[in-house]
Every structure is written in structure tokens, then in C-alpha cells.
C-alpha positions, 0 to 999 in steps of 0.5 A: 491485471492483477494477480497475488504476489510471488513470481521471482522478482516481485518482492525487488520489485516493489521495494524498486519501485517505491525507492525510485517513484518516491525520489523523483516525484516527492525527493524522498531519500533512501530511509524510504525505500529502507522502510519498504524493504523490512515490510517487505522482508517481513512479508516474504519471512512468514505472513500468515496466508490465511490472513494476510496477502498481496497483489501485484498489477500487471499492464501489458505483461510489465509491472506497475502496481503493488499492494499488500494487507497484512495482519495488524491485529485487534482484528485490524487489517493494515493496507501497506505498499500501495504504489502505482507506477506513473505509466499507469496512472488513470488506467483504474489499477489503483483503485482495483488494486485498493479494492482487492485489498479491502475486499480481500480483508472483508472477506477473511473477517477483519473488522476495519482496515488502517493505513498510513500515509503522508499528505501530498500523495493526493491520487491515493487519498482520492481512492482512499476517500472514495472507498469510504477511508476516513482520516483518524489521525495528522502528526508533523513528521522528519521523514525520509529526508522531508518534512511532511505530515503522517496521515492515518485512515481507517475504514470499517469493513462491517456494518 
């Protein structure tokens, strides 16, 4: 199931899941977890509930995923901190999280949605591409203790 973020422990789970999963699967260091902690803290400290929201995916009453929709200015929503626990991959929850975020952004009137990710996150990239996102920029970077290619994707939310 997909539910709105807001239960005790949700915020900490999002941070912990990102730190542990990305360290285990990609060897990323704690600077990634710190970045996610800042995103989550900013959301918790002052998001606009009329324009921003976040969701948790649950499987068998356990948190297994998250996604946030935040205001990027200029009528642009930003998809942030999408994650799905490896145990929940292949269940369709990842796609449902993205669809929930995109649908919300459309419903509250954003004109476009952007996201930043890195190369090598093939499952997430495929979710984005299947929903019409297009790659709009790439840049080699040294982040999170690894050499990466940062990627920006964009989706028009209106015709």
C-alpha cells in the first residue's frame, strides 16, 4: 500500500533506508545519507502542505519505500528521495510511488516535474522513462565517495 508520510518513525526510516541501501548496493559513503537527512529535515521543518507531499510504501505492514514531491519554483515540482527496499522490488510499488508523486504534482497545478539521479540506477531510470521523463542533462561528478554521472530528468505535466 501507499500512504502519506506522517507516522512516527517515517522520517528516520527514509534517511536510514537510503544510507544503508546505497552503501550496500553502490558503496556510497555517509555524505549521501547526510544529503537525504537535509532533504527530509527541510521537508519536515516547513513544507507547504498545499503544494508538497511525501509517501511511504508498505508491504506486509513494513516500510519498504518512499518518494517526496517538493516545490522547485517556477511551477516545477521536484521528485525527491525515491527508494524501494530490495525485498519489495518487482512488486510494482516503485512505479506506484512514482505515479502517486506525478499525479499529485499534476493535481496541484505544477507544469513540469524534474528529478536528479545518477547513472547506474537502472531500475529507477526505467521507471522514469516509462512515465515519459526525458533526460535533459548529464555531468560527471565525484559525490558520495564515488565517481558518478549526475543526471537530470524532466517531465511535462500539461499538454
